[in-house]
Phi, psi and omega in degrees: 000138178238154180282139178261133179053038179051031176290154181258127176274149171291165177273129176244150183215141175219147181228134174266140180249164180286341178195184176261005182281164177296334181277000184305147175242157178289136178245336178207151181219144176223144177213160180253152177262167182299336180273000177095358177282159183241133172249144177214148178207153172276154182244122179290129181295146172285160182300329182264012176265114184237353183291133178203132177245110184294335177294321177292327177304318178295325182285312184263353174074017181250125176250167185297321181298320178298320179298317180292325183279321189243353182285153175268153177293158178303318179300315181297318181297312181295319180300314181291317179302308183293329177294322184283332184279124180280341174216155187279011181259134179227145175258138186231158179284328181220083188305313180299320180292316179298317177301316180300313182287324176294322177302319178297317180296310180295320180300323178298337179258007180068032183231160173269150178301130183252013182251147171266120186252131176230164179269118183296328182297335178294337182265351183282123182285324182238093184303336179295333181298332179299311179295319180299315180295315180301317180289316180302317185262358181051055182268143178281143174276351186264335187259129187300322180292325175293323179291323176293317178300319177302312181298319178297313182295319178298314180300315181298317180293326181276344185240021178285000000 
């Protein structure tokens, strides 16, 4: 996605978890930049993170071995995320879930969450457009980068 007429996109963020439990840890994260591009990365588990739901592994296609081999450390992820955000506010598809997973990520670094999190759906004027965009672009509800792309596309269609 590219910005038209140098317009600035809001920052969107989505996080995939290891399960739906309270003990879930973040396994992948995606966020958008002001120009509409999307960054995504896998997150290497901390030594004390043991929660894992194999059914979710089938849905998002991420297994534990891949996280250890290709994931970035929590410090690296936070450093890059905070560097990329021009303001500390992000809109998310599932704000309570994102807050829970971000808390785990920040806690691993001994820090408090420094982002203001809001629900992007609260800003959508026509909720039907969410389903239309998901179907038009054949986006997954399971993968964080697809969810960020969905939020960007919905915002772009409503703010053209």
